[in-house]
Structures are given as C-alpha cells and as structure tokens.
C-alpha positions as CSV (number, residue, x, y, z in Angstrom):
1,M,-19.6,16.8,43.7
2,P,-17.9,13.9,45.4
3,R,-15.2,12.1,43.4
4,T,-15.9,8.5,42.6
5,S,-13.4,5.6,43.1
6,K,-13.2,5.3,39.3
7,T,-11.9,8.8,38.9
8,R,-9.2,8.2,41.5
9,S,-8.4,4.8,39.9
10,T,-7.9,6.4,36.4
11,G,-5.8,9.2,37.9
12,R,-3.7,6.7,39.8
13,Q,-3.3,4.6,36.7
14,L,-2.0,7.5,34.7
15,A,0.3,8.7,37.5
16,E,1.8,5.2,37.9
17,L,2.2,4.9,34.1
18,S,3.9,8.3,33.9
19,V,6.5,7.0,36.5
20,A,6.8,3.4,35.2
21,A,7.2,4.1,31.5
22,P,10.3,6.4,31.7
23,H,11.9,3.9,34.2
24,V,11.4,1.1,31.7
25,I,12.7,3.2,28.8
26,A,15.8,4.3,30.7
27,H,16.6,0.7,31.8
28,R,16.2,-0.7,28.3
29,V,18.1,2.1,26.5
30,T,21.0,1.7,28.9
31,R,20.9,-2.0,28.3
32,M,21.0,-1.5,24.6
33,A,24.0,0.9,25.0
34,L,25.8,-1.7,27.1
35,A,25.0,-4.6,24.7
36,S,27.9,-6.2,22.8
37,P,28.4,-4.7,19.3
38,T,29.1,-8.2,17.9
39,G,25.9,-9.5,19.2
40,P,23.7,-9.1,22.3
41,S,23.6,-11.8,24.9
42,R,20.8,-14.3,25.1
43,R,19.3,-12.3,28.0
44,D,19.4,-9.1,26.0
45,Q,18.0,-10.8,22.9
46,K,15.1,-12.1,25.0
47,E,14.5,-8.6,26.5
48,F,14.7,-6.7,23.2
49,T,12.4,-9.1,21.3
50,G,10.0,-9.3,24.2
51,M,9.6,-5.6,24.5
52,I,8.2,-5.4,20.9
53,A,5.7,-8.2,21.3
54,E,4.5,-7.0,24.7
55,K,3.7,-3.5,23.4
56,Q,1.8,-4.9,20.5
57,I,-0.2,-7.1,22.8
58,A,-0.9,-4.4,25.4
59,F,-2.0,-1.9,22.7
60,A,-4.2,-4.5,20.9
61,Q,-5.9,-5.3,24.3
62,S,-6.3,-1.6,25.0
63,W,-7.9,-0.9,21.6
64,W,-10.2,-4.0,21.9
65,T,-11.4,-2.9,25.3
66,L,-12.0,0.7,24.0
67,C,-14.0,-0.6,21.1
68,M,-16.1,-3.0,23.3
69,E,-16.7,-0.3,25.9
70,M,-17.7,2.3,23.3
71,G,-20.1,-0.2,21.7
72,K,-21.7,-0.8,25.1
73,A,-22.0,2.9,25.7
74,Q,-23.5,3.6,22.3
75,Q,-26.0,0.7,22.7
76,A,-27.1,2.1,26.1
77,F,-27.3,5.6,24.7
78,F,-29.5,4.4,21.8
79,L,-31.8,2.3,24.0
80,S,-32.3,5.2,26.3
81,W,-33.2,7.4,23.3
82,M,-35.7,4.8,22.2
83,R,-37.3,4.8,25.7
84,G,-38.1,8.5,25.7
85,P,-36.9,11.9,26.9
86,M,-36.7,11.0,30.6
87,A,-34.5,7.9,30.0
88,F,-32.4,9.8,27.5
89,S,-31.9,12.6,30.0
90,S,-30.9,10.2,32.7
91,Q,-28.4,8.5,30.3
92,L,-26.9,11.9,29.4
93,S,-26.4,12.7,33.1
94,R,-24.4,9.4,33.5
95,M,-22.2,10.2,30.5
96,P,-19.2,11.5,32.6
97,T,-19.2,8.3,34.6
98,T,-19.4,6.2,31.5
99,L,-16.5,8.0,29.8
100,E,-14.4,7.6,33.0
101,R,-15.2,3.9,33.0
102,I,-14.2,3.6,29.3
103,S,-10.9,5.5,29.8
104,S,-10.0,3.5,33.0
105,R,-10.6,0.1,31.4
106,S,-8.9,1.1,28.1
107,V,-5.7,2.3,29.9
108,A,-5.6,-0.8,32.2
109,P,-3.7,-3.2,29.8
110,I,-0.9,-0.7,29.1
111,H,-0.7,0.4,32.7
112,R,-0.5,-3.2,33.9
113,K,2.3,-4.1,31.5
114,A,4.4,-1.0,32.2
115,V,4.1,-1.4,36.0
116,Q,5.0,-5.1,35.7
117,N,8.1,-4.3,33.6
118,S,9.1,-1.4,35.9
119,K,9.0,-3.7,38.9
120,R,10.8,-6.6,37.1
121,L,13.5,-4.4,35.6
122,A,14.1,-2.7,39.0
123,R,15.2,-6.1,40.3
124,T,17.4,-6.8,37.2
125,S,21.0,-5.7,37.0
126,L,22.1,-4.0,33.8
127,I,25.2,-6.1,33.4
C-alpha cells in the first residue's frame, strides 16, 4: 500500500514538533533561570507572558479544528449510511485517510507555533 502525502506530512509535523518543543522549553527555562530576581527585564516579561497566551491560542485552534473535522467526518459517515450498504462500505474504506487528515489538521496549529518559536528563539541571545 503506497503512503500518501498526508501520512508523511503528519509524521513530519510530529517529528518537527518533537525537536522544536524541547528546544523552546530549554531556551525559556534557561532564560527564567537567568532573569533578575528583583524583576525580569521588559524583554523577559514580554516573552514569559507571551508564552502563556500563545499556548492557549494554539491549543484552542487545535481543539476547534479537531471538533470541526470530526463533525465533517461524522456527517459524511451518516450520509453514506443513509445511502445504503455500498456507500457505507466505501466510506468505511476511506476511514484511515479521514483519520489521518483529522490528525494532521488538528496538530497543525501547535506545530506551527512551536516551530516558529524554535526558529525565533534560535536567533535570540539569552542575555
């Protein structure tokens, strides 16, 4: 069975995420450790408050996408069931592709933000 581009895309997304997330975490934890005990600099304050908001936004986008894609899949599944056994069987055979599409699109907002942060923080000095 040949692999689809969606499968490679999801695998690539997860691999990039598994590299980008630890890089971002290491950079930010180091920055927190180096921050002044009397009060972080403006730059650090902006980074520390931004990291909370960006996670909330990325996860909300991810959940919204997951809900919408699952709704579309359930609707297609139900409509094929209403059309009869042949349409239902055809829809069942497409289920792995559908699930792959759902996972790829759901991970995309988190992947996008983690990779952007990793690239940005790689150019930023700790001090």
